[in-house]
C-alpha positions, 0 to 999 in steps of 0.5 A, spaced: 529 519 513 527 517 519 526 510 520 519 506 517 515 501 518 516 496 514 509 496 509 503 491 512 501 485 508 495 484 512 493 477 513 495 473 508 495 465 507 503 465 505 507 461 508 514 464 512 519 464 507 514 465 502 512 472 506 519 472 507 521 472 498 516 477 497 518 481 502 524 482 500 522 483 492 517 488 493 522 491 500 517 492 504 522 492 508 526 498 506 518 503 504 524 509 502 525 503 497 519 501 496 517 510 494 522 512 490 521 506 487 514 506 485 514 514 485 510 515 492 512 522 494 510 524 487 504 522 486 502 524 494 503 531 492 498 531 487 493 527 490 494 531 497 487 534 496 481 532 501 474 531 499 469 534 500 467 530 505 472 530 508 475 538 509 468 537 514 473 534 519 478 536 516 486 531 516 493 534 521 496 530 514 494 530 507 500 529 504 502 523 509 494 520 508 494 521 500 502 518 501 499 512 506 493 511 501 498 510 495 502 505 499 496 501 501 494 502 495 502 498 490 503 493 496 496 490 494 498 491 486 504 488 487 503 483 491 496 481 489 496 475 495 495 481 502 490 482 505 486 476 501 480 477 505 479 485 501 480 482 494 475 481 488 473 472 487 474 472 479 470 466 477 469 463 469 462 462 467 460 455 467 458 456 460 
């Protein structure tokens, strides 16, 4: 396997110590371990089909594109604090 860049958490409000702990806990600095644990390769192969609107512009590598989308989704699922500007805010009703 070729060297892969660490997975990105996006902008967070985590302290450096907390981010380091999360990166270690979720294998974010070891993408090959993260991918294997989350079965990213198999899932990417099953999702590499382009949508009709994507077919018009094409993709140099639909499987790599699917892999990156899956990784991003898995990181956001495992680490809800990642990319807080894109999180859904949940509020309790006042009643």
